[in-house]
Structure formats: structure tokens, C-alpha cells
N, C-alpha and C positions, 0 to 999 in steps of 0.2 A: 596510824600513817607509817611507811618505812621510807628508807632511804636507800635505795641499794648499792649507794656507794658508801655510806656511813659504816664508819667503825664499831660503834654502841649497836648499830641496827642487826649488825652482821653478829656479834658477841648476843646480845637479847634472842636471834635465831637459832643459837646453837651453831651455826656455822664455822664462830673461831672459838677455841674452850676459853673458860673463866672458871674462877674458882666462887660458884654463886653462895652466897652467905641467905641473899632472902628472896622471896618471888611472889606475885598474887597477879592479879589479872591487870594491874596497870603499870606495876612499880617492876624494877630488876636490879639487883644489888649484889655487886662482885669484889672481891677484893681487888686493890691497885696492885700493879704489875712491878711498879716503881714505887713502895711505900714510904710516905714522910714522918712517920709515926708507928709504934708497934701495931696497932690498929690504924688501918686505911680501907676504908671501904669508898666504893663510888655506887651511887644512887641517881639512878636514870630513870625519868618517866620512858613507859612501852611505845607509848607515842612519840615520833620523831617531832620535837622541836627544838631549832638548833639553838638560840642561847636564849636567855632570859628576855631580850628585846622585842622576841614574838610571843611572850606571854600574854594571854588575851581572854576575854570573857569564853571563846568558846574550849577551850586547851586548860583551863587552870585548874580543874577539878583533876588534870592526870597530874599537875606542879602540887595541888594539897596532898594526894594520894604520896608523893614521897615524902613531905613531911609528915605525915600521918604514920608511916613506916619506920621514921628514925628512933621516935624512943623504942619500939620491940629491936631493930635491928642493934640498937646501942646495947639495951640489957645482953640479947643474945651474946654479943662480944666481951662482956666482962665491963663495958666503960660505967661503973657505978658512981666516980668521981667525977664525972663531967667528960665533955668532949666538944669539937667544934665542926660546925659545919658550914662550907665555905663554896662559893660558886665563883667562876670565872665567867666573864662575859665579853668576847670579841677577843683580837689582837692582842690589844694594851693591856687587855684587864689579865693577862694569860690564859684565854681559851686555846687549846692546842687541839681539841677533839669536838667539831661543830655540833653536839647533839647535848642540850641540857643536860647538866650535869651538877650531883653535890657530892661533895667531897664528905665524908663522916670520917674525923682525924681523933684520935685520942688514947689511951693507954700509956699516958704520962704526963706529967705536968707541962704542960704548951708555954711558950714563952709568949709575953702579952703582944710582944713588936709584930705578929703576922698583924693583928687587928685590935 
């Protein structure tokens, strides 16, 4: 499913340019345009799921596919010493695009203060 008004759905469809680092039938990953670390990748399911609150037994395979892609993306990006995967859910959680996504962040020693 796709949401015609969703920024990430438009990126997945190629309507908005992005720096793609990974793609398969269920997952799309691209470089964040405002990176918070030397490596900052956005990993999204191709199916539109607004946020973690909408994960269910019907769409959880798309979420699992995102996490199955994480090690491959991390290796491709040279994150041999570790990385962080973050999800923001809802306005109070800091979510700014209402399409479930995961931030893969690394490339330097990360602060323990984030989580």
C-alpha cells in the first residue's frame, strides 16, 4: 500500500530523488539529508505503515524485512565497530514523517546519552 501524500512513499516511488543504499522487494534505504553522524541511513518498509503503533500480524513481515536488511546495510556502509538503530513513534517521540522508519546511525563512537 502507498499513501499518495507521504514523503517516504514518494521517495520509494522515485518521485523525489534520494541517495539509495539498499533496496529489495520489501525494504528501501537511503542516506538521511540531515545526518546526525558520519553514517545516517533511513530504512523504510515499502508498504506504508504510519508508525510503530500500526504494526500488526498482517504487516509485521515488512518490519522484519527492515531488520533483516540492517546487518547487510551496516556492513555495506563500513559500520564494523557497531551502530545504533532508532525508531521515533508519534509527535512526542520525535517522528516527523508519518511512515514507519528506522535510523541506522554510526561511523563514530556514539554517545550513551541518546539511549
